[in-house]
C-alpha positions in Angstrom: -26.2 24.4 -74.0 -23.9 24.3 -71.0 -21.1 21.7 -71.4 -18.1 20.7 -69.2 -14.9 19.5 -70.8 -13.0 17.0 -68.7 -9.4 15.8 -69.1 -9.1 12.5 -67.2 -6.2 10.3 -66.4 -8.6 7.7 -65.1 -9.6 5.0 -67.6 -13.0 5.7 -69.3 -14.7 2.8 -67.6 -13.7 4.1 -64.1 -15.2 7.6 -64.6 -17.6 7.8 -67.5 -20.6 6.1 -65.6 -20.3 8.8 -63.0 -20.1 11.6 -65.6 -23.2 10.1 -67.4 -25.1 10.2 -64.1 -24.0 13.9 -63.6 -25.4 14.7 -67.1 -28.6 12.9 -66.3 -29.0 14.8 -63.0 -27.9 18.3 -64.1 -28.6 18.4 -67.9 -25.0 19.5 -68.4 -23.2 17.5 -71.1 -19.6 16.3 -70.5 -17.0 16.1 -73.2 -14.5 13.5 -71.8 -10.9 13.2 -73.0 -8.7 10.5 -71.5 -5.0 10.0 -71.5 -2.0 9.4 -69.3 -1.5 11.8 -66.3 1.8 13.2 -67.6 0.5 13.6 -71.2 -2.6 15.5 -70.0 -0.5 17.9 -67.9 1.8 18.6 -70.9 -1.3 19.2 -73.0 -2.8 21.6 -70.6 0.5 23.5 -70.4 0.9 23.7 -74.2 -2.7 24.8 -74.7 -2.5 27.4 -72.0 -5.5 29.8 -71.8 -6.9 28.3 -75.0 -7.4 24.9 -73.5 -11.0 23.6 -73.9 -10.6 21.7 -70.5 -12.7 22.8 -67.6 -11.7 20.0 -65.2 -8.6 17.9 -64.7 -9.2 14.5 -63.1 -6.0 12.6 -62.3 -4.5 9.8 -60.2 -2.1 10.5 -57.5 -1.5 13.6 -55.3 2.0 14.0 -56.9 0.4 14.7 -60.2 -2.2 17.1 -58.7 0.6 18.9 -57.0 2.5 19.1 -60.3 -0.5 20.6 -62.1 -0.9 23.2 -59.4 2.8 24.1 -59.6 2.6 24.3 -63.4 -0.1 27.0 -63.1 -2.8 25.0 -65.0 -5.3 24.9 -62.1 -7.3 27.7 -60.4 -9.0 27.8 -56.9 -12.4 26.2 -56.8 -13.8 28.3 -53.9 -16.2 25.5 -52.8 -17.5 25.5 -49.3 -18.9 22.0 -49.8 -15.6 20.5 -50.9 -13.7 22.4 -48.2 -16.0 21.0 -45.5 -16.6 17.5 -47.0 -13.0 16.5 -47.7 -10.4 16.2 -44.9 -7.7 18.9 -45.1 -4.8 16.4 -45.5 -6.5 14.9 -48.6 -6.7 18.2 -50.6 -4.8 21.3 -51.6 -5.2 23.5 -48.5 -5.7 26.5 -50.8 -8.4 25.0 -52.9 -6.6 24.2 -56.1 -7.4 20.4 -56.1 -9.4 17.9 -54.1 -8.9 14.2 -53.4 -12.0 12.2 -54.5 -11.0 8.6 -53.6 -8.4 7.1 -51.4 -6.0 4.3 -52.5 -3.8 2.4 -50.1 -0.4 0.9 -51.0 -0.6 -2.5 -49.2 1.4 -5.6 -48.9 0.0 -8.6 -50.8 1.5 -11.9 -49.8 1.4 -15.6 -50.7 -0.9 -17.1 -48.1 0.7 -20.5 -48.4 4.3 -19.3 -47.9 4.0 -16.2 -45.6 2.3 -15.9 -42.2 0.8 -12.5 -41.5 2.8 -12.5 -38.2 6.0 -12.2 -40.2 4.9 -8.9 -41.6 4.8 -5.5 -39.8 6.0 -2.4 -41.6 7.4 -1.1 -45.0 10.7 -0.7 -43.1 10.6 -4.4 -42.2 10.8 -5.3 -45.9 14.4 -4.3 -45.9 15.3 -7.1 -43.5 17.5 -9.9 -44.8 14.7 -12.5 -44.3 13.0 -11.0 -47.4 16.0 -11.4 -49.7 14.9 -12.5 -53.2 11.2 -12.6 -52.1 9.8 -9.2 -53.1 8.2 -8.1 -56.4 7.5 -4.5 -57.2 7.0 -2.3 -60.2 9.4 0.2 -61.6 10.7 3.3 -59.8 9.2 5.4 -62.7 5.8 4.5 -61.3 4.2 7.5 -59.5 2.6 5.2 -56.8 6.1 4.0 -55.7 7.5 7.5 -56.0 4.7 8.7 -53.7 5.4 5.9 -51.2 9.0 7.0 -51.0 8.0 10.7 -50.9 5.8 9.9 -47.9 8.7 8.1 -46.2 11.0 11.1 -46.8 8.3 13.4 -45.3 7.9 11.3 -42.1 11.4 9.7 -41.6 13.9 12.0 -43.3 16.5 11.5 -46.0 19.1 9.4 -44.2 16.7 6.7 -42.9 14.9 6.6 -46.2 18.1 6.2 -48.2 19.3 3.3 -45.9 15.9 1.6 -46.2 15.8 1.9 -50.0 19.2 0.3 -50.4 18.3 -2.7 -48.3 14.8 -2.9 -49.8 16.1 -3.0 -53.4 18.6 -5.7 -52.5 15.6 -7.9 -51.5 13.9 -7.8 -55.0 13.2 -11.2 -56.5 13.5 -9.9 -60.0 14.0 -6.6 -61.9 11.0 -4.3 -61.5 8.5 -4.9 -64.3 4.8 -4.7 -65.2 1.9 -3.2 -63.3 0.4 -3.9 -59.9 -1.7 -6.8 -61.3 1.5 -8.4 -62.7 3.0 -8.2 -59.1 -0.1 -10.1 -57.7 0.2 -12.7 -60.5 3.9 -13.1 -59.8 3.2 -13.8 -56.1 0.5 -16.3 -57.0 2.8 -18.0 -59.4 5.6 -18.3 -56.8 8.0 -15.9 -58.5 8.1 -14.0 -55.2 6.4 -14.2 -51.8 5.1 -10.6 -51.5 4.5 -7.4 -53.4 3.6 -3.8 -52.9 0.4 -2.9 -54.7 -2.5 -0.5 -54.6 -5.3 -2.5 -52.9 -8.0 -1.7 -55.5 -6.0 -3.9 -58.1 -6.6 -6.9 -55.8 -10.3 -6.0 -55.6 -10.5 -5.7 -59.4 -8.8 -9.1 -59.9 -11.1 -10.8 -57.3 -14.1 -9.5 -59.3 -12.6 -10.0 -62.8 -14.4 -11.8 -65.6 -11.0 -13.6 -66.3 -10.8 -16.8 -64.3 -7.0 -16.7 -64.3 -7.1 -13.3 -62.6 -9.6 -14.5 -60.0 -7.5 -17.6 -59.3 -4.3 -15.5 -58.8 -6.1 -13.1 -56.5 -7.5 -15.9 -54.4 -4.0 -17.2 -53.7 -2.8 -14.0 -52.0 -3.9 -12.1 -48.9 -3.6 -8.4 -48.0 -1.7 -6.9 -45.1 -1.9 -3.3 -43.9 1.7 -2.2 -42.9 2.7 0.2 -40.1 -0.4 -0.2 -38.0 1.7 0.3 -34.8 3.1 3.7 -35.9 2.3 6.1 -38.7 -0.2 3.9 -40.6 -0.4 2.5 -44.1 0.6 4.8 -47.0 -2.4 6.3 -48.8 -2.8 8.4 -51.9 -5.7 10.0 -53.7 -7.2 10.3 -57.1 -8.6 13.8 -57.4 -9.7 16.8 -59.5 -9.2 20.5 -60.0 -10.6 23.4 -62.0 -8.3 24.2 -64.9 -7.0 27.8 -65.1 -8.5 28.0 -68.6 -12.0 26.9 -67.5 -14.7 28.8 -69.3 -17.6 27.3 -67.3 -16.4 27.7 -63.8 -19.7 27.3 -62.1 -20.6 24.1 -64.0 -17.1 22.8 -63.6 -17.2 23.3 -59.8 -20.6 21.6 -59.7 -19.1 18.6 -61.4 -16.3 18.2 -58.9 -18.8 18.7 -56.1 -21.0 16.0 -57.6 -18.0 13.6 -57.5 -17.8 14.1 -53.7 -21.6 13.5 -53.1 -22.8 10.4 -51.1 -23.8 8.4 -54.2 -20.6 9.1 -56.1 -18.4 8.2 -53.1 -20.3 4.9 -52.7 -19.9 4.3 -56.4 -16.1 4.8 -56.2 -16.0 2.2 -53.4 -18.2 -0.4 -54.9 -17.2 -0.2 -58.5 -13.5 0.9 -58.3 -12.7 -0.7 -55.0 -11.2 2.6 -53.8 -11.9 4.0 -50.3 -14.2 7.0 -50.1 -12.4 10.2 -49.4 -15.3 11.2 -47.1 -15.1 9.5 -43.6 -18.9 9.3 -43.3 -19.3 7.0 -46.3 -19.1 3.2 -45.9 -16.5 1.5 -48.2 -18.8 -1.4 -49.1 -18.6 -5.2 -48.4 -15.4 -6.2 -50.2 -13.3 -3.5 -48.7 -14.9 -4.1 -45.3 -13.9 -7.8 -45.5 -10.2 -6.7 -45.6 -10.7 -5.1 -42.2 -10.2 -1.5 -41.0 -6.8 0.0 -41.1 -5.0 3.0 -39.7 -4.0 5.3 -42.6 -1.0 7.6 -42.7 -2.2 11.1 -41.9 0.6 12.9 -43.7 -0.7 15.7 -45.9 -0.8 14.3 -49.4 0.6 17.6 -50.7 3.9 16.4 -49.3 3.9 13.5 -51.8 4.1 16.1 -54.5 6.6 18.3 -52.7 9.0 15.4 -52.1 8.5 13.8 -55.5 11.8 14.9 -57.1 13.8 14.0 -54.0 12.1 10.5 -54.0 13.0 9.9 -57.6 16.6 10.8 -57.0 16.8 8.6 -53.8 15.3 5.6 -55.7 17.8 6.1 -58.5 20.7 6.3 -56.1 19.5 3.0 -54.4 19.5 1.2 -57.8 15.7 0.8 -58.0 15.3 0.4 -61.7 
């Protein structure tokens, strides 16, 4: 029988229900292997042409770009994906496609910060925020991509100056994940944090009362609405270079971009649909519309190494 083999950097709960639906609709079974994005890329490189994987699903355009540069992906040649997914949210030559959009927003303590005090990422370098900002480590790809986007739009000199002043405003050494930053803001350890918005959505809907309580004590702010827009990234997928079942593998990626799949991403994962014609659902709509940065997400991969070096020079641990 036909079978697709998928390497996924998405946690099983965030992708398996969709893959099960695909199997039900198509009759094509899916063998799912999950792991960290970096580990899966290393595995694909070491397996080479003998890799059993047909599809790579991963989080962040930086990792998708790395996979393309490493030669482990092939062109999908899909008219549907090329027309459904905006050009700046995919590889322009068809090696990978964004499937959901994640925004890196400011989450702030609603009791201690007024939204009128907030404006841009750049504003977070101002002295008024000294000792008030929580953020995770510079080794985190989401932060690397935020800085890569800044390098692409503002250049090296301005980004370096911003980084130095921004790092000087940290309330504590970078630690933990995005949920930990939200909890720290709620606990009064800092007044604001940079997080991917879907983490706040997950905490608001959590079965853990402590997570729900922490999430209820913060509010979300979309930076840079007066200029380039809020930084966004994608999770996405590509056909592996070793794919044995190219037609079935392409069909799986296309399925992940269909109306129902895109709505599922929004309602279950609290991520924004990559397709502009799909509604994001009630929770995301309650946060209000925002202007998103239109920078080509390929640039996030292209500038990744420079971003890591710039963060290191600024002392972002």
